[in-house]
DRENMARKE-47177 format. One record per residue (C-alpha): residue in three letters; x, y, z. Coordinates in steps of 0.05 Angstrom, whole numbers, plus 5000, padded with zeros to 4 digits. Layout:
BEGIN
- rest,east,north,up
- ala,X,Y,Z
...
REM end
This chain:
BEGIN
- rest,east,north,up
- met,8273,9207,9454
- asn,8199,9221,9451
- tyr,8153,9212,9393
- arg,8148,9287,9378
- ser,8224,9293,9371
- ile,8227,9233,9324
- leu,8171,9263,9282
- val,8207,9330,9276
- arg,8272,9298,9256
- ser,8237,9254,9204
- ser,8203,9315,9175
- phe,8269,9352,9172
- arg,8302,9294,9135
- val,8245,9290,9085
- ala,8248,9364,9073
- phe,8324,9362,9065
- ala,8319,9304,9016
- phe,8266,9341,8977
- leu,8309,9404,8973
- leu,8369,9363,8952
- leu,8329,9328,8896
- ala,8301,9395,8875
- gly,8371,9424,8871
- val,8396,9365,8830
- ala,8336,9372,8784
- ala,8349,9446,8776
- cys,8422,9433,8759
- lys,8401,9381,8707
- ser,8350,9429,8679
- thr,8403,9484,8673
- asp,8451,9435,8641
- asn,8397,9414,8591
- ile,8382,9487,8575
- asn,8457,9501,8565
- ala,8464,9439,8522
- asp,8404,9459,8480
- ala,8432,9529,8471
- ser,8499,9500,8451
- leu,8466,9455,8400
- asn,8426,9513,8372
- asp,8489,9555,8366
- lys,8524,9499,8330
- phe,8465,9488,8284
- asn,8461,9562,8267
- gln,8536,9565,8253
- glu,8531,9505,8207
- ala,8472,9536,8172
- ile,8510,9601,8160
- tyr,8571,9562,8136
- trp,8532,9521,8085
- ala,8493,9582,8062
- arg,8560,9616,8047
- val,8585,9553,8012
- asp,8522,9552,7968
- ser,8529,9626,7954
- ser,8602,9617,7934
- arg,8585,9557,7891
- met,8534,9597,7852
- ala,8578,9659,7844
- phe,8596,9677,7772
- ile,8610,9735,7726
- asp,8600,9745,7651
- ala,8669,9717,7636
- asp,8648,9650,7667
- val,8585,9649,7624
- asp,8626,9666,7561
- phe,8675,9610,7577
- met,8622,9557,7588
- thr,8583,9578,7527
- gly,8645,9580,7482
- met,8675,9516,7508
- ile,8610,9478,7492
- gly,8619,9495,7419
- his,8694,9482,7422
- his,8684,9413,7452
- ala,8629,9398,7401
- gln,8678,9405,7344
- ala,8725,9357,7379
- leu,8668,9307,7375
- ile,8663,9317,7300
- ile,8738,9306,7291
- ser,8741,9245,7336
- arg,8681,9211,7306
- leu,8718,9206,7239
- ala,8771,9160,7268
- pro,8733,9094,7263
- lys,8712,9110,7192
- lys,8780,9127,7164
- gly,8821,9065,7177
- ala,8855,9092,7239
- gly,8895,9044,7282
- arg,8873,9020,7350
- glu,8915,9073,7387
- ile,8882,9130,7350
- lys,8813,9101,7357
- thr,8823,9092,7431
- leu,8846,9164,7438
- ala,8787,9188,7397
- ala,8738,9148,7440
- arg,8769,9178,7503
- ile,8762,9248,7476
- ile,8689,9235,7457
- asn,8671,9208,7526
- ala,8707,9263,7565
- gln,8684,9322,7524
- asp,8612,9298,7515
- asp,8607,9293,7591
- glu,8638,9362,7599
- ile,8588,9392,7550
- ser,8531,9365,7593
- thr,8565,9392,7656
- met,8573,9461,7625
- gln,8501,9462,7600
- gln,8477,9444,7670
- trp,8522,9498,7700
- leu,8489,9550,7656
- arg,8420,9523,7669
- asp,8429,9525,7744
- arg,8446,9598,7740
- gly,8389,9619,7695
- gln,8433,9631,7634
- ala,8420,9614,7561
- val,8439,9542,7547
- pro,8470,9527,7479
- glu,8445,9465,7445
- val,8493,9428,7400
- his,8471,9398,7334
- ile,8521,9358,7292
- asp,8507,9338,7220
- gly,8567,9303,7191
- leu,8622,9356,7189
- asn,8574,9412,7204
- leu,8566,9441,7273
- met,8506,9484,7294
- val,8501,9515,7363
- his,8433,9545,7380
- gly,8408,9585,7439
- ala,8473,9619,7459
- asp,8445,9690,7458
- asp,8501,9739,7446
- his,8554,9696,7481
- his,8603,9669,7429
- ser,8552,9667,7374
- gly,8611,9663,7326
- his,8640,9599,7357
- met,8685,9586,7296
- asp,8728,9646,7317
- met,8753,9611,7381
- pro,8826,9589,7387
- gly,8841,9522,7356
- met,8776,9514,7318
- leu,8784,9481,7249
- ser,8755,9512,7187
- gln,8706,9474,7144
- glu,8761,9466,7092
- gln,8806,9432,7145
- leu,8750,9386,7167
- gln,8737,9367,7094
- lys,8811,9354,7083
- leu,8812,9307,7144
- asp,8750,9272,7117
- asn,8785,9260,7050
- val,8845,9220,7076
- gln,8853,9149,7102
- gly,8898,9105,7144
- ile,8966,9133,7167
- glu,8954,9198,7130
- phe,8890,9208,7169
- glu,8926,9192,7234
- arg,8980,9244,7222
- leu,8930,9298,7202
- phe,8883,9279,7259
- leu,8939,9287,7310
- asn,8962,9353,7280
- tyr,8892,9382,7280
- met,8873,9355,7349
- ile,8937,9382,7380
- glu,8921,9452,7355
- his,8849,9443,7377
- his,8870,9424,7447
- lys,8919,9482,7450
- gly,8861,9528,7434
- ala,8823,9501,7494
- val,8883,9513,7539
- ile,8886,9585,7514
- met,8813,9594,7532
- val,8824,9568,7602
- asn,8885,9613,7612
- asp,8846,9672,7587
- leu,8790,9656,7637
- phe,8839,9652,7695
- ser,8871,9718,7675
- ile,8805,9756,7686
- glu,8795,9785,7755
- gly,8737,9753,7791
- ala,8729,9696,7741
- ala,8726,9622,7760
- gln,8715,9640,7833
- gly,8659,9589,7841
- glu,8681,9519,7859
- glu,8647,9485,7800
- ala,8674,9534,7748
- phe,8745,9531,7776
- arg,8745,9455,7780
- leu,8717,9446,7710
- ala,8765,9496,7678
- ser,8824,9465,7715
- asp,8804,9395,7694
- ile,8799,9416,7622
- gln,8867,9450,7625
- val,8902,9389,7657
- asp,8868,9338,7612
- gln,8883,9377,7548
- ile,8956,9389,7565
- thr,8965,9315,7582
- glu,8933,9294,7517
- ile,8975,9344,7477
- asp,9039,9313,7505
- arg,9014,9244,7487
- met,8992,9263,7417
- glu,9058,9297,7403
- gln,9093,9233,7421
- met,9045,9193,7377
- leu,9059,9242,7320
- arg,9134,9234,7327
- glu,9127,9158,7324
- arg,9087,9163,7260
- ala,9135,9213,7229
- ser,9193,9164,7238
- ser,9155,9102,7214
REM end
């Protein structure tokens, strides 16, 4: 084999190797492009999904606003009732129940105020002075908060404030049972309205209120029976 033949074959091998490497590189480049496109598609799909989730979360109608606004005032009166327990010689069981109601409903008031604030709605501010409840900034939504189901009159609040010990406990339980039943009615009314409580936050909050109040009603009725037989 002469030198020229060897040179030709070497050149051919180099060219073939170059073409092979170029082909591999092209395949890798295509794979990278396809991978990038796939990632972009996935990113876009996720962005659309979360945009829809955010839109759904912020969805509301007037009934949702009415419910949040009204329930803020309703919960606020439960705070007035419960804060009497430590002052009226109530037993440990009643004081524990009252403290639980205060913690839960105070937190829910803050949650409902934030819900309204996030949606650009008027946010009621609660002011409590002894037995007196004032709710400001509610616009035309439930401006007459005393008309809601289960709300005690000032005469009932005064009657509760005038008793002590076991008499207070019995009256406290009777009044709080009716107050809780009113909150359950408000939740049921909300759920009966077409298009209401469609947002995740509104539905979860209303559902939690419903379950918690029904559970506490059952417990308070048992506590009342125990005190009626003592």
